[in-house]
C-alpha positions as CSV (number, residue, x, y, z in Angstrom):
1,M,0.7,-19.8,18.9
2,S,1.3,-22.5,16.1
3,A,4.8,-23.4,15.1
4,S,4.8,-21.6,12.0
5,C,5.0,-18.5,13.7
6,C,7.5,-19.6,15.9
7,G,10.0,-20.7,13.5
8,G,9.3,-24.3,13.2
9,E,8.2,-24.4,9.8
10,Q,10.4,-24.9,6.7
11,R,9.0,-23.0,4.1
12,S,11.5,-20.1,2.9
13,W,10.7,-16.2,3.0
14,S,9.8,-16.1,-0.7
15,A,7.1,-18.9,-0.2
16,R,5.4,-16.7,2.3
17,W,4.9,-14.1,-0.3
18,V,3.1,-16.5,-3.1
19,F,0.1,-14.9,-2.5
20,F,1.5,-11.4,-4.3
21,A,3.3,-13.7,-7.0
22,D,0.1,-12.8,-9.5
23,R,0.0,-9.0,-9.7
24,V,-3.6,-9.0,-10.5
25,R,-4.5,-10.1,-7.3
26,A,-1.8,-8.5,-5.5
27,N,-3.4,-5.1,-7.5
28,L,-6.6,-6.0,-6.1
29,T,-5.9,-6.3,-2.7
30,T,-3.7,-3.1,-2.6
31,M,-6.9,-1.4,-4.0
32,L,-9.2,-3.1,-1.2
33,L,-7.0,-2.3,1.4
34,S,-6.4,1.5,0.1
35,G,-10.0,1.6,0.2
36,A,-10.6,0.3,3.6
37,L,-7.8,3.0,4.7
38,S,-9.5,5.9,3.1
39,A,-13.4,4.9,4.5
40,S,-11.9,4.6,8.1
41,F,-10.3,8.0,7.7
42,L,-13.4,9.6,6.8
43,L,-15.5,8.1,9.0
44,F,-13.1,8.7,12.0
45,T,-13.0,12.4,11.2
46,F,-16.7,11.9,11.3
47,Y,-16.7,10.4,14.8
48,L,-14.4,12.8,16.0
49,Q,-16.7,15.5,14.6
50,D,-20.2,14.2,15.8
51,E,-19.1,12.3,19.1
52,L,-16.3,14.3,20.4
53,G,-17.5,17.8,19.5
54,I,-14.1,18.4,17.8
55,G,-14.4,21.3,15.1
56,P,-13.4,20.6,11.4
57,L,-10.1,22.1,11.6
58,G,-9.2,20.4,14.7
59,A,-10.4,16.8,13.3
60,G,-8.2,17.6,10.0
61,L,-5.5,18.3,12.0
62,S,-5.6,15.1,14.1
63,M,-6.0,13.1,11.0
64,L,-3.0,14.8,9.2
65,L,-0.9,13.2,12.6
66,I,-2.1,10.1,11.8
67,A,-1.3,10.6,8.1
68,A,2.2,11.4,9.1
69,A,2.6,8.7,11.3
70,L,1.2,6.2,9.1
71,A,3.9,7.3,6.3
72,V,6.9,7.4,8.7
73,A,5.8,3.9,9.7
74,G,5.8,2.5,5.9
75,L,9.0,4.0,5.1
76,I,10.2,2.2,8.1
77,A,8.3,-1.0,7.1
78,G,9.8,-1.2,3.4
79,A,13.2,-0.6,4.7
80,V,13.0,-3.7,7.1
81,V,11.1,-5.8,4.5
82,I,13.7,-4.8,1.9
83,G,16.6,-5.6,4.5
84,R,17.9,-1.9,4.6
85,S,18.0,0.5,7.5
86,P,16.4,3.7,7.3
87,A,19.1,6.2,5.8
88,P,20.3,8.2,8.5
89,G,21.1,11.4,6.3
90,P,20.4,12.9,3.2
91,A,23.8,11.5,2.1
92,R,24.4,7.7,2.9
93,Q,27.4,6.3,1.6
94,Q,27.6,2.8,0.8
95,T,30.9,1.0,1.4
96,G,32.0,-2.6,0.5
């Protein structure tokens, strides 16, 4: 492991995200990653049906579970990056 991942680095948190300061580059990166995720979903459903013998409904339901897990992970990761915890209920009161 290098020192940069162990905290020996002196850059600030915002300096690590300088790659995304350019909106065009950030949007292109998002489009590329979204396309890669979509392609992997398509190819994985083909694999489930052709190689494992799962029917179309079973493959679709298994992909639905993966999509739900990704959505929950995205919400949690977004809350962690912003510096907030996930809301415990529908009406979260901010005090302070």
